[in-house]
NUGUTI-996231 format. One line per 5 residues: number of its first residue (from 0); their letters; for each residue x, y, z of N, C-alpha, C. Coordinates in pm, 1 decimal. Layout:
BEGIN
NUM) a) X/Y/Z/X/Y/Z/X/Y/Z; ...
***
This chain:
BEGIN
0) mvqee) 763.6/-1019.1/-2322.8/792.0/-1162.5/-2324.6/941.5/-1184.6/-2297.3; 971.4/-1294.1/-2232.9/1109.7/-1329.3/-2204.7/1178.2/-1360.8/-2336.7; 1301.9/-1310.5/-2355.4/1372.7/-1332.9/-2482.0/1387.2/-1481.3/-2511.5; 1438.4/-1557.2/-2414.9/1450.9/-1701.3/-2432.3/1345.3/-1764.8/-2343.4; 1264.2/-1853.4/-2399.6/1154.4/-1912.5/-2322.1/1206.3/-1982.5/-2197.3
5) vkcdk) 1146.5/-1948.8/-2083.6/1181.5/-2012.6/-1958.1/1062.0/-2097.1/-1918.7; 1080.2/-2229.2/-1921.0/970.6/-2321.6/-1894.3/1008.0/-2415.2/-1779.6; 916.3/-2432.0/-1686.0/939.9/-2522.2/-1573.6/933.9/-2666.2/-1622.5; 1037.8/-2743.4/-1594.2/1042.5/-2883.3/-1637.3/951.4/-2972.1/-1553.2; 902.7/-2919.8/-1441.5/817.3/-2999.6/-1353.7/669.6/-2983.4/-1386.3
10) cgkia) 621.9/-2859.7/-1399.6/478.0/-2837.3/-1421.0/444.8/-2783.0/-1559.5; 547.2/-2741.3/-1634.8/524.4/-2692.1/-1770.3/491.0/-2544.8/-1780.4; 487.8/-2474.0/-1667.3/457.0/-2331.5/-1667.1/563.7/-2254.9/-1744.5; 520.0/-2157.0/-1822.8/611.8/-2074.0/-1900.7/610.9/-1932.9/-1843.6; 728.9/-1878.7/-1818.3/739.6/-1742.9/-1765.6/700.0/-1643.5/-1874.0
15) etieq) 619.9/-1544.5/-1836.0/574.3/-1444.7/-1932.1/670.3/-1327.9/-1944.2; 739.9/-1295.4/-1835.4/832.8/-1182.8/-1836.6/955.8/-1217.7/-1754.2; 1064.2/-1147.6/-1777.0/1185.5/-1169.4/-1698.4/1160.5/-1129.3/-1553.5; 1071.2/-1033.1/-1531.3/1037.8/-992.8/-1394.7/972.2/-1108.2/-1319.8; 890.6/-1187.0/-1389.8/825.2/-1300.8/-1326.1/929.7/-1401.5/-1280.4
20) venen) 1031.0/-1425.2/-1363.4/1137.4/-1519.2/-1327.8/1209.7/-1469.0/-1202.6; 1238.2/-1339.4/-1198.5/1308.7/-1282.4/-1084.3/1221.0/-1280.6/-958.9; 1096.0/-1239.9/-973.9/1006.3/-1227.6/-859.8/966.1/-1362.3/-801.1; 951.6/-1463.1/-886.4/908.1/-1594.5/-839.5/1025.3/-1688.0/-810.8; 1146.6/-1637.8/-827.6/1266.5/-1714.6/-795.5/1277.1/-1848.3/-868.4
25) weyce) 1263.0/-1844.3/-999.0/1286.5/-1963.8/-1078.9/1434.2/-1998.3/-1065.7; 1467.6/-2124.8/-1079.0/1608.9/-2161.2/-1075.9/1632.9/-2289.8/-1153.2; 1756.3/-2301.8/-1201.5/1796.3/-2419.8/-1278.1/1894.1/-2500.5/-1195.6; 1863.5/-2628.4/-1176.7/1951.7/-2717.1/-1101.3/2048.3/-2784.6/-1198.2; 2177.2/-2752.8/-1185.7/2279.3/-2808.1/-1275.6/2292.6/-2958.7/-1262.8
30) glkvq) 2281.6/-3009.1/-1141.5/2298.3/-3153.4/-1119.8/2183.6/-3235.7/-1174.4; 2061.2/-3187.4/-1155.1/1943.2/-3259.0/-1202.3/1905.6/-3219.7/-1344.5; 1965.4/-3110.9/-1395.8/1934.3/-3058.7/-1529.2/1785.2/-3028.4/-1541.1; 1731.5/-2960.6/-1439.4/1589.4/-2929.0/-1435.1/1568.4/-2782.1/-1399.9; 1476.4/-2717.8/-1471.3/1435.6/-2581.0/-1442.5/1311.2/-2586.8/-1354.8
35) fcgec) 1313.7/-2517.6/-1242.0/1199.5/-2514.0/-1152.1/1138.1/-2374.2/-1150.4; 1004.0/-2366.8/-1159.3/938.4/-2237.9/-1139.2/937.0/-2211.8/-988.3; 896.3/-2093.4/-948.0/896.7/-2059.5/-806.3/814.2/-2153.8/-722.6; 698.0/-2194.7/-774.2/609.7/-2283.1/-697.8/670.1/-2422.9/-684.3; 717.7/-2478.8/-794.1/777.4/-2612.8/-789.5/908.0/-2612.0/-709.8
40) rekre) 977.8/-2500.3/-714.0/1103.2/-2487.9/-639.0/1077.7/-2508.2/-490.4; 966.0/-2453.3/-442.0/934.0/-2461.4/-299.8/890.6/-2600.9/-256.7; 841.5/-2681.8/-350.9/791.8/-2814.6/-314.0/863.3/-2926.8/-390.3; 988.8/-2903.3/-426.2/1060.8/-3004.5/-502.4/1084.1/-3129.1/-419.0; 1072.1/-3242.8/-482.7/1085.9/-3371.3/-415.0/1225.4/-3430.1/-431.7
45) eppct) 1296.2/-3386.6/-535.3/1430.0/-3439.4/-557.9/1523.8/-3391.3/-448.0; 1617.8/-3475.8/-408.2/1717.1/-3428.6/-310.3/1807.5/-3326.0/-378.7; 1868.7/-3238.1/-302.2/1960.1/-3140.8/-362.4/2071.7/-3213.2/-438.8; 2114.6/-3156.3/-548.3/2221.2/-3219.9/-625.3/2356.1/-3200.4/-555.8; 2454.2/-3272.6/-602.8/2587.9/-3264.6/-543.3/2686.2/-3189.9/-632.0
50) nsqcq) 2635.7/-3127.2/-738.6/2720.6/-3051.6/-830.6/2767.5/-2923.9/-761.3; 2896.5/-2911.3/-738.9/2950.0/-2795.2/-667.9/2933.2/-2664.9/-745.6; 2904.2/-2673.9/-875.7/2885.6/-2554.8/-957.9/2739.9/-2510.4/-964.3; 2649.4/-2588.0/-905.8/2506.4/-2556.8/-913.7/2475.4/-2430.9/-834.0; 2401.7/-2340.0/-896.0/2366.0/-2213.6/-832.3/2226.5/-2216.8/-769.0
55) advcy) 2157.7/-2330.8/-775.8/2023.5/-2340.3/-717.6/2032.1/-2322.8/-566.1; 1946.4/-2237.6/-512.0/1950.8/-2207.5/-368.8/1938.7/-2330.7/-281.3; 1844.8/-2419.5/-314.9/1824.5/-2538.8/-232.6/1950.7/-2624.8/-231.3; 2014.1/-2641.3/-345.0/2135.9/-2722.4/-352.6/2249.5/-2654.8/-276.1; 2261.2/-2524.0/-292.9/2366.4/-2448.7/-226.0/2351.6/-2458.3/-74.6
60) daree) 2228.7/-2438.8/-25.1/2203.0/-2445.7/118.1/2238.7/-2583.7/173.5; 2203.7/-2687.9/99.9/2232.4/-2822.4/146.4/2382.3/-2848.2/152.1; 2457.6/-2797.9/51.8/2603.6/-2818.4/51.2/2667.5/-2742.9/166.7; 2618.7/-2624.6/195.1/2675.8/-2544.4/301.9/2653.6/-2607.8/439.5; 2543.2/-2684.4/453.6/2511.1/-2746.5/582.2/2596.3/-2868.3/610.8
65) rtd) 2652.4/-2928.4/504.3/2734.8/-3048.0/522.9/2863.7/-3012.8/597.1; 2896.6/-3090.0/699.1/3016.4/-3061.5/776.5/3120.3/-3172.5/769.0; 3085.3/-3285.4/707.9/3183.7/-3395.2/700.3/3263.2/-3393.5/573.9
***
């Protein structure tokens, strides 16, 4: 079992092991303050956050694409 419960804020899924979190690419969005499981991460409806400290891949990719 994961030491600290990792629960998706979108669908309520709870990670059973730390390997599941790593394999399914769960991530926490600092700007939205939301934990996404791998499945919800792939179909998230929220726009990427603008928090420069956010480590979420989707947010990072969006910031890197901005050129203005």
